[in-house]
CHARMM-style PDB file with segment names, atoms N, HN, CA, C and O in Angstrom:
ATOM      1  N   UNK     1       7.921 311.459  80.647  1.00  0.00      PROA
ATOM      2  CA  UNK     1       8.281 310.667  81.910  1.00  0.00      PROA
ATOM      3  C   UNK     1       9.563 311.929  82.245  1.00  0.00      PROA
ATOM      4  O   UNK     1      10.165 312.322  81.246  1.00  0.00      PROA
ATOM      5  N   UNK     2       9.913 312.464  83.435  1.00  0.00      PROA
ATOM      6  HN  UNK     2       9.424 312.145  84.246  1.00  0.00      PROA
ATOM      7  CA  UNK     2      10.578 312.893  83.991  1.00  0.00      PROA
ATOM      8  C   UNK     2      11.754 311.876  84.207  1.00  0.00      PROA
ATOM      9  O   UNK     2      11.714 310.646  84.226  1.00  0.00      PROA
ATOM     10  N   UNK     3      12.995 312.883  84.391  1.00  0.00      PROA
ATOM     11  HN  UNK     3      13.027 313.883  84.376  1.00  0.00      PROA
ATOM     12  CA  UNK     3      14.187 312.170  85.076  1.00  0.00      PROA
ATOM     13  C   UNK     3      13.962 311.391  86.361  1.00  0.00      PROA
ATOM     14  O   UNK     3      13.192 311.825  87.217  1.00  0.00      PROA
ATOM     15  N   UNK     4      14.436 310.570  86.468  1.00  0.00      PROA
ATOM     16  HN  UNK     4      15.062 310.218  85.772  1.00  0.00      PROA
ATOM     17  CA  UNK     4      14.420 310.488  87.942  1.00  0.00      PROA
ATOM     18  C   UNK     4      15.748 310.714  88.654  1.00  0.00      PROA
ATOM     19  O   UNK     4      15.933 310.304  89.800  1.00  0.00      PROA
ATOM     20  N   UNK     5      16.433 311.205  88.132  1.00  0.00      PROA
ATOM     21  HN  UNK     5      16.283 311.538  87.201  1.00  0.00      PROA
ATOM     22  CA  UNK     5      17.297 311.928  88.960  1.00  0.00      PROA
ATOM     23  C   UNK     5      17.376 313.584  89.135  1.00  0.00      PROA
ATOM     24  O   UNK     5      17.557 313.853  90.323  1.00  0.00      PROA
ATOM     25  N   UNK     6      17.321 314.375  88.574  1.00  0.00      PROA
ATOM     26  HN  UNK     6      17.174 314.157  87.609  1.00  0.00      PROA
ATOM     27  CA  UNK     6      17.122 315.540  88.625  1.00  0.00      PROA
ATOM     28  C   UNK     6      15.460 316.082  88.871  1.00  0.00      PROA
ATOM     29  O   UNK     6      15.102 317.137  89.396  1.00  0.00      PROA
ATOM     30  N   UNK     7      14.635 315.018  88.324  1.00  0.00      PROA
ATOM     31  HN  UNK     7      14.926 314.161  87.898  1.00  0.00      PROA
ATOM     32  CA  UNK     7      13.436 315.619  88.589  1.00  0.00      PROA
ATOM     33  C   UNK     7      12.490 316.574  87.667  1.00  0.00      PROA
ATOM     34  O   UNK     7      11.275 316.738  87.552  1.00  0.00      PROA
ATOM     35  N   UNK     8      14.055 317.303  86.867  1.00  0.00      PROA
ATOM     36  HN  UNK     8      15.042 317.169  86.960  1.00  0.00      PROA
ATOM     37  CA  UNK     8      13.450 318.567  85.887  1.00  0.00      PROA
ATOM     38  C   UNK     8      13.281 318.287  84.190  1.00  0.00      PROA
ATOM     39  O   UNK     8      12.516 318.930  83.472  1.00  0.00      PROA
ATOM     40  N   UNK     9      14.024 317.367  83.808  1.00  0.00      PROA
ATOM     41  HN  UNK     9      14.646 316.844  84.391  1.00  0.00      PROA
ATOM     42  CA  UNK     9      13.959 317.229  82.789  1.00  0.00      PROA
ATOM     43  C   UNK     9      12.913 315.756  81.758  1.00  0.00      PROA
ATOM     44  O   UNK     9      12.135 315.006  82.347  1.00  0.00      PROA
ATOM     45  N   UNK    10      13.059 315.712  80.919  1.00  0.00      PROA
ATOM     46  HN  UNK    10      13.691 316.322  80.441  1.00  0.00      PROA
ATOM     47  CA  UNK    10      11.931 314.881  80.136  1.00  0.00      PROA
ATOM     48  C   UNK    10      13.227 314.005  79.227  1.00  0.00      PROA
ATOM     49  O   UNK    10      14.213 314.213  78.520  1.00  0.00      PROA
ATOM     50  N   UNK    11      12.236 312.671  79.956  1.00  0.00      PROA
ATOM     51  HN  UNK    11      11.435 312.502  80.530  1.00  0.00      PROA
ATOM     52  CA  UNK    11      13.528 311.363  78.873  1.00  0.00      PROA
ATOM     53  C   UNK    11      13.495 311.429  77.433  1.00  0.00      PROA
ATOM     54  O   UNK    11      12.319 311.435  77.071  1.00  0.00      PROA
ATOM     55  N   UNK    12      13.914 311.456  76.924  1.00  0.00      PROA
ATOM     56  HN  UNK    12      14.870 311.451  77.218  1.00  0.00      PROA
ATOM     57  CA  UNK    12      13.604 311.555  75.304  1.00  0.00      PROA
ATOM     58  C   UNK    12      12.606 309.787  74.993  1.00  0.00      PROA
ATOM     59  O   UNK    12      13.137 308.735  75.348  1.00  0.00      PROA
ATOM     60  N   UNK    13      11.466 309.797  74.443  1.00  0.00      PROA
ATOM     61  HN  UNK    13      11.035 310.652  74.154  1.00  0.00      PROA
ATOM     62  CA  UNK    13      11.014 308.384  73.844  1.00  0.00      PROA
ATOM     63  C   UNK    13      11.706 307.652  74.121  1.00  0.00      PROA
ATOM     64  O   UNK    13      11.820 306.965  75.137  1.00  0.00      PROA
ATOM     65  N   UNK    14      12.333 307.733  73.098  1.00  0.00      PROA
ATOM     66  HN  UNK    14      12.240 308.290  72.273  1.00  0.00      PROA
ATOM     67  CA  UNK    14      13.363 306.208  72.448  1.00  0.00      PROA
ATOM     68  C   UNK    14      14.309 305.673  73.658  1.00  0.00      PROA
ATOM     69  O   UNK    14      14.640 304.488  73.649  1.00  0.00      PROA
ATOM     70  N   UNK    15      14.891 306.825  75.045  1.00  0.00      PROA
ATOM     71  HN  UNK    15      14.622 307.788  75.052  1.00  0.00      PROA
ATOM     72  CA  UNK    15      15.555 306.096  75.694  1.00  0.00      PROA
ATOM     73  C   UNK    15      14.543 305.545  76.978  1.00  0.00      PROA
ATOM     74  O   UNK    15      14.809 304.797  77.919  1.00  0.00      PROA
ATOM     75  N   UNK    16      13.411 306.166  76.642  1.00  0.00      PROA
ATOM     76  HN  UNK    16      13.195 306.774  75.878  1.00  0.00      PROA
ATOM     77  CA  UNK    16      12.767 305.131  78.049  1.00  0.00      PROA
ATOM     78  C   UNK    16      12.618 303.878  77.344  1.00  0.00      PROA
ATOM     79  O   UNK    16      12.977 302.851  77.920  1.00  0.00      PROA
ATOM     80  N   UNK    17      12.100 303.815  76.087  1.00  0.00      PROA
ATOM     81  HN  UNK    17      11.808 304.649  75.619  1.00  0.00      PROA
ATOM     82  CA  UNK    17      11.795 302.715  75.332  1.00  0.00      PROA
ATOM     83  C   UNK    17      12.640 301.777  75.507  1.00  0.00      PROA
ATOM     84  O   UNK    17      12.256 300.612  75.609  1.00  0.00      PROA
ATOM     85  N   UNK    18      13.946 302.120  75.572  1.00  0.00      PROA
ATOM     86  HN  UNK    18      14.258 303.066  75.488  1.00  0.00      PROA
ATOM     87  CA  UNK    18      15.249 301.091  75.568  1.00  0.00      PROA
ATOM     88  C   UNK    18      15.710 300.564  77.424  1.00  0.00      PROA
ATOM     89  O   UNK    18      16.672 300.006  77.951  1.00  0.00      PROA
ATOM     90  N   UNK    19      14.204 301.216  77.960  1.00  0.00      PROA
ATOM     91  HN  UNK    19      13.422 301.669  77.532  1.00  0.00      PROA
ATOM     92  CA  UNK    19      14.621 300.957  79.378  1.00  0.00      PROA
ATOM     93  C   UNK    19      15.589 302.595  80.362  1.00  0.00      PROA
ATOM     94  O   UNK    19      15.354 302.475  81.564  1.00  0.00      PROA
ATOM     95  N   UNK    20      16.046 303.251  80.219  1.00  0.00      PROA
ATOM     96  HN  UNK    20      16.237 303.349  79.243  1.00  0.00      PROA
ATOM     97  CA  UNK    20      16.792 304.218  80.730  1.00  0.00      PROA
ATOM     98  C   UNK    20      15.871 305.242  81.066  1.00  0.00      PROA
ATOM     99  O   UNK    20      15.077 305.721  80.256  1.00  0.00      PROA
ATOM    100  N   UNK    21      16.022 305.765  82.898  1.00  0.00      PROA
ATOM    101  HN  UNK    21      16.667 305.376  83.556  1.00  0.00      PROA
ATOM    102  CA  UNK    21      15.057 306.300  83.771  1.00  0.00      PROA
ATOM    103  C   UNK    21      15.678 307.804  83.378  1.00  0.00      PROA
ATOM    104  O   UNK    21      14.867 308.688  83.102  1.00  0.00      PROA
ATOM    105  N   UNK    22      16.796 308.034  83.356  1.00  0.00      PROA
ATOM    106  HN  UNK    22      17.455 307.316  83.580  1.00  0.00      PROA
ATOM    107  CA  UNK    22      17.554 309.173  83.289  1.00  0.00      PROA
ATOM    108  C   UNK    22      17.418 310.286  82.316  1.00  0.00      PROA
ATOM    109  O   UNK    22      16.799 309.738  81.404  1.00  0.00      PROA
ATOM    110  N   UNK    23      17.600 311.390  81.994  1.00  0.00      PROA
ATOM    111  HN  UNK    23      18.103 311.835  82.735  1.00  0.00      PROA
ATOM    112  CA  UNK    23      17.739 312.465  80.971  1.00  0.00      PROA
ATOM    113  C   UNK    23      19.379 312.066  79.977  1.00  0.00      PROA
ATOM    114  O   UNK    23      20.136 311.126  80.215  1.00  0.00      PROA
ATOM    115  N   UNK    24      19.537 313.117  78.876  1.00  0.00      PROA
ATOM    116  HN  UNK    24      18.922 313.881  78.682  1.00  0.00      PROA
ATOM    117  CA  UNK    24      21.043 312.633  78.741  1.00  0.00      PROA
ATOM    118  C   UNK    24      21.834 313.435  79.445  1.00  0.00      PROA
ATOM    119  O   UNK    24      22.884 313.512  78.807  1.00  0.00      PROA
ATOM    120  N   UNK    25      21.912 314.152  80.531  1.00  0.00      PROA
ATOM    121  HN  UNK    25      21.059 314.089  81.049  1.00  0.00      PROA
ATOM    122  CA  UNK    25      22.532 314.932  81.290  1.00  0.00      PROA
ATOM    123  C   UNK    25      23.240 314.025  82.344  1.00  0.00      PROA
ATOM    124  O   UNK    25      24.441 313.763  82.424  1.00  0.00      PROA
ATOM    125  N   UNK    26      21.901 313.483  83.366  1.00  0.00      PROA
ATOM    126  HN  UNK    26      20.926 313.695  83.301  1.00  0.00      PROA
ATOM    127  CA  UNK    26      22.176 312.888  84.207  1.00  0.00      PROA
ATOM    128  C   UNK    26      22.722 311.420  83.870  1.00  0.00      PROA
ATOM    129  O   UNK    26      23.396 310.873  84.742  1.00  0.00      PROA
ATOM    130  N   UNK    27      22.545 310.925  82.992  1.00  0.00      PROA
ATOM    131  HN  UNK    27      21.997 311.369  82.283  1.00  0.00      PROA
ATOM    132  CA  UNK    27      22.833 309.554  82.211  1.00  0.00      PROA
ATOM    133  C   UNK    27      24.284 309.358  81.755  1.00  0.00      PROA
ATOM    134  O   UNK    27      24.845 308.293  81.498  1.00  0.00      PROA
ATOM    135  N   UNK    28      24.916 310.956  81.695  1.00  0.00      PROA
ATOM    136  HN  UNK    28      24.460 311.821  81.904  1.00  0.00      PROA
ATOM    137  CA  UNK    28      26.318 310.989  80.893  1.00  0.00      PROA
ATOM    138  C   UNK    28      26.983 311.480  82.202  1.00  0.00      PROA
ATOM    139  O   UNK    28      28.122 311.036  82.339  1.00  0.00      PROA
ATOM    140  N   UNK    29      26.537 312.316  83.231  1.00  0.00      PROA
ATOM    141  HN  UNK    29      25.611 312.677  83.119  1.00  0.00      PROA
ATOM    142  CA  UNK    29      27.359 312.109  84.814  1.00  0.00      PROA
ATOM    143  C   UNK    29      27.551 310.607  85.261  1.00  0.00      PROA
ATOM    144  O   UNK    29      28.620 310.152  85.669  1.00  0.00      PROA
ATOM    145  N   UNK    30      26.436 309.936  85.138  1.00  0.00      PROA
ATOM    146  HN  UNK    30      25.568 310.306  84.807  1.00  0.00      PROA
ATOM    147  CA  UNK    30      26.399 308.540  85.581  1.00  0.00      PROA
ATOM    148  C   UNK    30      27.669 307.366  84.926  1.00  0.00      PROA
ATOM    149  O   UNK    30      28.567 306.598  85.272  1.00  0.00      PROA
ATOM    150  N   UNK    31      27.058 307.830  83.936  1.00  0.00      PROA
ATOM    151  HN  UNK    31      26.328 308.453  83.655  1.00  0.00      PROA
ATOM    152  CA  UNK    31      28.224 306.661  82.818  1.00  0.00      PROA
ATOM    153  C   UNK    31      29.685 307.403  83.273  1.00  0.00      PROA
ATOM    154  O   UNK    31      30.592 306.577  83.374  1.00  0.00      PROA
ATOM    155  N   UNK    32      29.979 308.430  83.489  1.00  0.00      PROA
ATOM    156  HN  UNK    32      29.242 309.101  83.406  1.00  0.00      PROA
ATOM    157  CA  UNK    32      31.334 308.653  83.654  1.00  0.00      PROA
ATOM    158  C   UNK    32      31.827 308.306  84.854  1.00  0.00      PROA
ATOM    159  O   UNK    32      33.048 308.343  85.010  1.00  0.00      PROA
ATOM    160  N   UNK    33      31.078 307.956  85.788  1.00  0.00      PROA
ATOM    161  HN  UNK    33      30.086 307.927  85.662  1.00  0.00      PROA
ATOM    162  CA  UNK    33      31.501 308.158  87.435  1.00  0.00      PROA
ATOM    163  C   UNK    33      32.029 306.024  87.383  1.00  0.00      PROA
ATOM    164  O   UNK    33      32.461 305.343  88.313  1.00  0.00      PROA
ATOM    165  N   UNK    34      31.793 305.689  86.231  1.00  0.00      PROA
ATOM    166  HN  UNK    34      31.441 306.242  85.475  1.00  0.00      PROA
ATOM    167  CA  UNK    34      31.941 303.544  86.281  1.00  0.00      PROA
ATOM    168  C   UNK    34      33.605 304.019  86.046  1.00  0.00      PROA
ATOM    169  O   UNK    34      34.033 304.965  85.384  1.00  0.00      PROA
ATOM    170  N   UNK    35      34.243 303.147  86.727  1.00  0.00      PROA
ATOM    171  HN  UNK    35      33.895 302.379  87.265  1.00  0.00      PROA
ATOM    172  CA  UNK    35      34.902 302.550  86.628  1.00  0.00      PROA
ATOM    173  C   UNK    35      35.537 301.060  86.129  1.00  0.00      PROA
ATOM    174  O   UNK    35      35.528 300.036  86.812  1.00  0.00      PROA
ATOM    175  N   UNK    36      36.007 301.180  84.972  1.00  0.00      PROA
ATOM    176  HN  UNK    36      36.014 302.012  84.418  1.00  0.00      PROA
ATOM    177  CA  UNK    36      36.573 299.683  84.370  1.00  0.00      PROA
ATOM    178  C   UNK    36      37.581 299.249  84.796  1.00  0.00      PROA
ATOM    179  O   UNK    36      38.532 300.028  84.856  1.00  0.00      PROA
ATOM    180  N   UNK    37      37.793 297.601  85.335  1.00  0.00      PROA
ATOM    181  HN  UNK    37      37.021 296.968  85.286  1.00  0.00      PROA
ATOM    182  CA  UNK    37      38.320 297.009  85.298  1.00  0.00      PROA
ATOM    183  C   UNK    37      38.722 295.379  84.164  1.00  0.00      PROA
ATOM    184  O   UNK    37      37.992 294.615  83.533  1.00  0.00      PROA
ATOM    185  N   UNK    38      40.220 295.450  84.378  1.00  0.00      PROA
ATOM    186  HN  UNK    38      40.813 296.071  84.891  1.00  0.00      PROA
ATOM    187  CA  UNK    38      40.489 294.256  82.996  1.00  0.00      PROA
ATOM    188  C   UNK    38      41.595 293.385  83.834  1.00  0.00      PROA
ATOM    189  O   UNK    38      42.573 293.662  84.530  1.00  0.00      PROA
ATOM    190  N   UNK    39      40.964 292.244  83.426  1.00  0.00      PROA
ATOM    191  HN  UNK    39      40.170 292.019  82.861  1.00  0.00      PROA
ATOM    192  CA  UNK    39      41.441 291.077  84.051  1.00  0.00      PROA
ATOM    193  C   UNK    39      42.716 290.834  82.504  1.00  0.00      PROA
ATOM    194  O   UNK    39      42.446 291.163  81.349  1.00  0.00      PROA
ATOM    195  N   UNK    40      43.924 290.251  82.922  1.00  0.00      PROA
ATOM    196  HN  UNK    40      44.143 289.984  83.861  1.00  0.00      PROA
ATOM    197  CA  UNK    40      44.990 289.807  82.095  1.00  0.00      PROA
ATOM    198  C   UNK    40      45.698 288.604  82.340  1.00  0.00      PROA
ATOM    199  O   UNK    40      46.558 288.631  83.221  1.00  0.00      PROA
ATOM    200  N   UNK    41      45.465 287.429  81.645  1.00  0.00      PROA
ATOM    201  HN  UNK    41      44.766 287.407  80.930  1.00  0.00      PROA
ATOM    202  CA  UNK    41      45.680 286.425  82.010  1.00  0.00      PROA
ATOM    203  C   UNK    41      47.392 286.257  81.754  1.00  0.00      PROA
ATOM    204  O   UNK    41      47.803 286.742  80.700  1.00  0.00      PROA
ATOM    205  N   UNK    42      48.485 285.544  82.732  1.00  0.00      PROA
ATOM    206  HN  UNK    42      48.152 285.150  83.588  1.00  0.00      PROA
ATOM    207  CA  UNK    42      49.683 285.779  82.266  1.00  0.00      PROA
ATOM    208  C   UNK    42      50.218 284.314  82.046  1.00  0.00      PROA
ATOM    209  O   UNK    42      49.432 283.506  82.542  1.00  0.00      PROA
ATOM    210  N   UNK    43      51.421 283.660  81.398  1.00  0.00      PROA
ATOM    211  HN  UNK    43      52.060 284.316  80.996  1.00  0.00      PROA
ATOM    212  CA  UNK    43      51.484 282.466  81.087  1.00  0.00      PROA
ATOM    213  C   UNK    43      51.690 281.736  82.549  1.00  0.00      PROA
ATOM    214  O   UNK    43      52.371 282.327  83.387  1.00  0.00      PROA
ATOM    215  N   UNK    44      51.089 280.415  82.875  1.00  0.00      PROA
ATOM    216  HN  UNK    44      50.535 279.935  82.194  1.00  0.00      PROA
ATOM    217  CA  UNK    44      51.965 279.704  84.182  1.00  0.00      PROA
ATOM    218  C   UNK    44      51.308 280.987  85.278  1.00  0.00      PROA
ATOM    219  O   UNK    44      52.121 281.369  86.121  1.00  0.00      PROA
ATOM    220  N   UNK    45      50.353 281.448  85.302  1.00  0.00      PROA
ATOM    221  HN  UNK    45      49.693 281.139  84.618  1.00  0.00      PROA
ATOM    222  CA  UNK    45      49.852 282.352  86.537  1.00  0.00      PROA
ATOM    223  C   UNK    45      48.043 282.396  86.391  1.00  0.00      PROA
ATOM    224  O   UNK    45      47.284 281.982  85.515  1.00  0.00      PROA
ATOM    225  N   UNK    46      47.766 283.267  87.994  1.00  0.00      PROA
ATOM    226  HN  UNK    46      48.383 283.603  88.705  1.00  0.00      PROA
ATOM    227  CA  UNK    46      46.366 283.469  87.395  1.00  0.00      PROA
ATOM    228  C   UNK    46      45.941 284.593  86.897  1.00  0.00      PROA
ATOM    229  O   UNK    46      46.901 285.330  86.671  1.00  0.00      PROA
ATOM    230  N   UNK    47      44.528 285.257  86.508  1.00  0.00      PROA
ATOM    231  HN  UNK    47      43.749 284.658  86.692  1.00  0.00      PROA
ATOM    232  CA  UNK    47      44.560 286.305  85.455  1.00  0.00      PROA
ATOM    233  C   UNK    47      45.176 287.735  87.031  1.00  0.00      PROA
ATOM    234  O   UNK    47      45.316 287.482  88.227  1.00  0.00      PROA
ATOM    235  N   UNK    48      45.375 289.024  86.344  1.00  0.00      PROA
ATOM    236  HN  UNK    48      45.261 289.230  85.372  1.00  0.00      PROA
ATOM    237  CA  UNK    48      45.645 289.801  87.364  1.00  0.00      PROA
ATOM    238  C   UNK    48      44.981 290.956  86.590  1.00  0.00      PROA
ATOM    239  O   UNK    48      45.154 291.458  85.479  1.00  0.00      PROA
ATOM    240  N   UNK    49      43.799 291.267  88.069  1.00  0.00      PROA
ATOM    241  HN  UNK    49      43.659 290.859  88.971  1.00  0.00      PROA
ATOM    242  CA  UNK    49      42.844 292.454  88.076  1.00  0.00      PROA
ATOM    243  C   UNK    49      43.648 293.810  87.788  1.00  0.00      PROA
ATOM    244  O   UNK    49      44.709 293.936  88.399  1.00  0.00      PROA
ATOM    245  N   UNK    50      43.228 294.903  86.869  1.00  0.00      PROA
ATOM    246  HN  UNK    50      42.366 294.800  86.372  1.00  0.00      PROA
ATOM    247  CA  UNK    50      44.299 296.145  86.318  1.00  0.00      PROA
ATOM    248  C   UNK    50      43.117 296.962  86.503  1.00  0.00      PROA
ATOM    249  O   UNK    50      42.071 296.886  85.858  1.00  0.00      PROA
ATOM    250  N   UNK    51      43.396 297.753  87.455  1.00  0.00      PROA
ATOM    251  HN  UNK    51      44.246 297.815  87.978  1.00  0.00      PROA
ATOM    252  CA  UNK    51      42.100 298.959  87.486  1.00  0.00      PROA
ATOM    253  C   UNK    51      42.873 299.985  86.988  1.00  0.00      PROA
ATOM    254  O   UNK    51      42.160 300.646  86.233  1.00  0.00      PROA
ATOM    255  N   UNK    52      44.163 300.508  87.056  1.00  0.00      PROA
ATOM    256  HN  UNK    52      44.742 299.971  87.669  1.00  0.00      PROA
ATOM    257  CA  UNK    52      44.635 301.838  86.427  1.00  0.00      PROA
ATOM    258  C   UNK    52      45.002 301.792  84.941  1.00  0.00      PROA
ATOM    259  O   UNK    52      45.495 300.813  84.381  1.00  0.00      PROA
ATOM    260  N   UNK    53      44.780 302.673  84.509  1.00  0.00      PROA
ATOM    261  HN  UNK    53      44.379 303.469  84.964  1.00  0.00      PROA
ATOM    262  CA  UNK    53      45.346 302.737  83.075  1.00  0.00      PROA
ATOM    263  C   UNK    53      46.918 302.874  82.751  1.00  0.00      PROA
ATOM    264  O   UNK    53      47.601 302.466  81.811  1.00  0.00      PROA
ATOM    265  N   UNK    54      47.140 303.434  83.625  1.00  0.00      PROA
ATOM    266  HN  UNK    54      46.585 303.766  84.388  1.00  0.00      PROA
ATOM    267  CA  UNK    54      49.284 303.364  83.378  1.00  0.00      PROA
ATOM    268  C   UNK    54      49.809 302.047  83.707  1.00  0.00      PROA
ATOM    269  O   UNK    54      50.720 301.460  83.123  1.00  0.00      PROA
ATOM    270  N   UNK    55      49.206 301.691  84.602  1.00  0.00      PROA
ATOM    271  HN  UNK    55      48.466 302.168  85.077  1.00  0.00      PROA
ATOM    272  CA  UNK    55      49.348 300.219  85.218  1.00  0.00      PROA
ATOM    273  C   UNK    55      49.560 299.505  83.960  1.00  0.00      PROA
ATOM    274  O   UNK    55      50.703 299.108  83.731  1.00  0.00      PROA
ATOM    275  N   UNK    56      48.507 299.252  82.998  1.00  0.00      PROA
ATOM    276  HN  UNK    56      47.579 299.574  83.184  1.00  0.00      PROA
ATOM    277  CA  UNK    56      48.130 298.701  82.086  1.00  0.00      PROA
ATOM    278  C   UNK    56      49.271 299.069  81.212  1.00  0.00      PROA
ATOM    279  O   UNK    56      49.954 298.047  81.161  1.00  0.00      PROA
ATOM    280  N   UNK    57      49.750 299.853  80.606  1.00  0.00      PROA
ATOM    281  HN  UNK    57      49.195 300.683  80.648  1.00  0.00      PROA
ATOM    282  CA  UNK    57      50.769 300.138  79.950  1.00  0.00      PROA
ATOM    283  C   UNK    57      51.736 299.318  80.737  1.00  0.00      PROA
ATOM    284  O   UNK    57      51.877 298.446  79.880  1.00  0.00      PROA
ATOM    285  N   UNK    58      52.269 299.051  81.410  1.00  0.00      PROA
ATOM    286  HN  UNK    58      52.154 299.760  82.106  1.00  0.00      PROA
ATOM    287  CA  UNK    58      53.234 298.234  81.811  1.00  0.00      PROA
ATOM    288  C   UNK    58      53.239 296.422  81.703  1.00  0.00      PROA
ATOM    289  O   UNK    58      54.255 295.840  82.082  1.00  0.00      PROA
ATOM    290  N   UNK    59      52.379 295.836  81.318  1.00  0.00      PROA
ATOM    291  HN  UNK    59      51.554 296.309  81.010  1.00  0.00      PROA
ATOM    292  CA  UNK    59      52.011 294.470  81.095  1.00  0.00      PROA
ATOM    293  C   UNK    59      52.508 293.878  80.321  1.00  0.00      PROA
ATOM    294  O   UNK    59      52.442 292.650  80.355  1.00  0.00      PROA
ATOM    295  N   UNK    60      53.218 294.573  79.295  1.00  0.00      PROA
ATOM    296  HN  UNK    60      53.272 295.572  79.268  1.00  0.00      PROA
ATOM    297  CA  UNK    60      53.776 294.170  77.942  1.00  0.00      PROA
ATOM    298  C   UNK    60      55.185 293.253  78.484  1.00  0.00      PROA
ATOM    299  O   UNK    60      56.085 293.855  79.069  1.00  0.00      PROA
ATOM    300  N   UNK    61      55.267 291.992  78.272  1.00  0.00      PROA
ATOM    301  HN  UNK    61      54.535 291.502  77.797  1.00  0.00      PROA
ATOM    302  CA  UNK    61      56.372 290.932  78.858  1.00  0.00      PROA
ATOM    303  C   UNK    61      57.939 291.205  78.014  1.00  0.00      PROA
ATOM    304  O   UNK    61      59.079 290.923  78.385  1.00  0.00      PROA
ATOM    305  N   UNK    62      57.283 292.090  76.317  1.00  0.00      PROA
ATOM    306  HN  UNK    62      56.357 292.319  76.016  1.00  0.00      PROA
ATOM    307  CA  UNK    62      58.218 291.651  75.835  1.00  0.00      PROA
ATOM    308  C   UNK    62      58.671 293.209  75.763  1.00  0.00      PROA
ATOM    309  O   UNK    62      59.546 293.266  74.898  1.00  0.00      PROA
ATOM    310  N   UNK    63      58.406 294.667  76.388  1.00  0.00      PROA
ATOM    311  HN  UNK    63      57.695 294.621  77.090  1.00  0.00      PROA
ATOM    312  CA  UNK    63      59.109 295.742  76.759  1.00  0.00      PROA
ATOM    313  C   UNK    63      59.973 295.579  77.071  1.00  0.00      PROA
ATOM    314  O   UNK    63      60.223 294.428  76.712  1.00  0.00      PROA
ATOM    315  N   UNK    64      61.057 296.093  77.754  1.00  0.00      PROA
ATOM    316  HN  UNK    64      60.854 297.028  78.045  1.00  0.00      PROA
ATOM    317  CA  UNK    64      62.207 296.863  77.973  1.00  0.00      PROA
ATOM    318  C   UNK    64      61.765 297.891  78.852  1.00  0.00      PROA
ATOM    319  O   UNK    64      61.345 298.966  78.424  1.00  0.00      PROA
ATOM    320  N   UNK    65      61.850 297.573  80.221  1.00  0.00      PROA
ATOM    321  HN  UNK    65      62.191 296.700  80.569  1.00  0.00      PROA
ATOM    322  CA  UNK    65      61.328 298.982  81.562  1.00  0.00      PROA
ATOM    323  C   UNK    65      62.621 299.502  81.697  1.00  0.00      PROA
ATOM    324  O   UNK    65      63.715 298.938  81.676  1.00  0.00      PROA
ATOM    325  N   UNK    66      62.356 300.492  81.816  1.00  0.00      PROA
ATOM    326  HN  UNK    66      61.467 300.950  81.834  1.00  0.00      PROA
ATOM    327  CA  UNK    66      63.644 301.194  83.068  1.00  0.00      PROA
ATOM    328  C   UNK    66      63.091 300.960  84.872  1.00  0.00      PROA
ATOM    329  O   UNK    66      62.166 300.703  85.642  1.00  0.00      PROA
ATOM    330  N   UNK    67      63.801 301.127  84.787  1.00  0.00      PROA
ATOM    331  HN  UNK    67      64.552 301.337  84.161  1.00  0.00      PROA
ATOM    332  CA  UNK    67      63.954 300.564  86.504  1.00  0.00      PROA
ATOM    333  C   UNK    67      64.450 301.339  87.163  1.00  0.00      PROA
ATOM    334  O   UNK    67      65.649 301.542  86.973  1.00  0.00      PROA
ATOM    335  N   UNK    68      63.661 302.185  88.331  1.00  0.00      PROA
ATOM    336  HN  UNK    68      62.687 302.020  88.485  1.00  0.00      PROA
ATOM    337  CA  UNK    68      63.710 303.068  89.434  1.00  0.00      PROA
ATOM    338  C   UNK    68      65.024 303.282  90.665  1.00  0.00      PROA
ATOM    339  OT1 UNK    68      64.894 304.109  91.568  1.00  0.00      PROA
TER     340      UNK     68
END
């Protein structure tokens, strides 16, 4: 089976059996485009969605933060 993205490379039969339709190179590029989000529960509050990894570092309630 040919890759549906680049139309050149052959999809490895084991990947095809798992349901993938892209070659390793195209699949890797597609996976790097995915952005993950994290929902953090706070006491007496709602979940907060975190999109930026740097912001996730600032969510520790016990840590003293430097004020700007």
